C-alpha positions as CSV (number, residue, x, y, z in Angstrom):
1,M,0.0,0.0,0.0
2,T,1.3,3.4,-1.0
3,R,1.1,6.3,1.5
4,V,0.5,9.8,0.0
5,Q,2.4,12.6,1.7
6,T,1.5,16.2,1.4
7,N,3.4,19.3,2.4
8,A,0.3,21.4,2.9
9,R,-0.3,22.4,6.5
10,R,-3.8,22.6,7.9
11,L,-2.8,25.0,10.8
12,V,-1.1,28.3,10.1
13,R,0.1,31.1,12.3
14,L,-1.6,34.5,12.3
15,K,0.7,36.2,9.8
16,Q,0.3,33.3,7.3
17,A,-3.5,33.4,7.8
18,S,-3.7,37.1,7.3
19,E,-1.7,36.7,4.0
20,Y,-4.0,33.9,3.0
21,L,-7.1,36.1,3.5
22,S,-5.4,39.3,2.1
23,L,-5.9,41.1,5.4
24,S,-3.5,42.8,7.8
25,P,-2.6,40.8,10.9
26,W,-4.4,43.5,13.0
27,A,-7.6,43.2,11.0
28,L,-7.5,39.4,11.4
29,R,-6.8,39.7,15.1
30,R,-9.9,41.9,15.5
31,I,-12.0,39.3,13.6
32,I,-10.7,36.6,15.9
33,Q,-11.3,38.7,19.0
34,A,-14.9,39.3,17.8
35,G,-15.4,35.5,17.7
36,E,-15.8,35.2,14.0
37,I,-12.9,32.8,13.5
38,P,-11.8,30.3,16.1
39,I,-8.1,29.7,17.0
40,V,-6.2,26.7,18.2
41,K,-3.9,27.4,21.1
42,V,-1.9,24.7,23.0
43,G,-0.5,26.2,26.2
44,E,-0.5,29.7,27.6
45,S,2.4,31.1,25.7
46,A,1.7,29.2,22.5
47,P,1.1,31.2,19.3
48,W,-2.4,31.4,17.8
49,L,-2.9,28.8,15.1
50,L,-5.7,29.0,12.6
51,D,-7.3,26.1,10.7
52,L,-7.4,26.7,6.9
53,R,-10.9,25.1,6.9
54,D,-12.1,27.8,9.3
55,L,-10.6,30.5,7.1
56,D,-12.3,29.1,4.0
57,S,-15.6,28.9,5.9
58,W,-15.3,32.5,6.9
59,V,-14.6,33.5,3.3
60,D,-17.6,31.5,2.1
61,H,-19.8,33.2,4.7
62,H,-18.7,36.7,3.6
63,K,-19.2,36.2,-0.1
64,H,-21.6,38.6,-1.8
65,T,-22.7,39.4,-5.3
66,V,-22.9,42.9,-6.6
67,E,-25.9,43.9,-8.7
């Protein structure tokens, strides 16, 4: 049986997530603090990690069409 390996990461840090969403880190921080996007945090001093699936879900929720 062949095992498929991928280099894609599911969890990214705040800076990477802000680049993924084309937002500033501070704008993304405000969105997180407003409770719109959850974070993964392991330990008190650990950095905020964001799940790419949550980021994609947030984008899908904020899509609008212009008439």
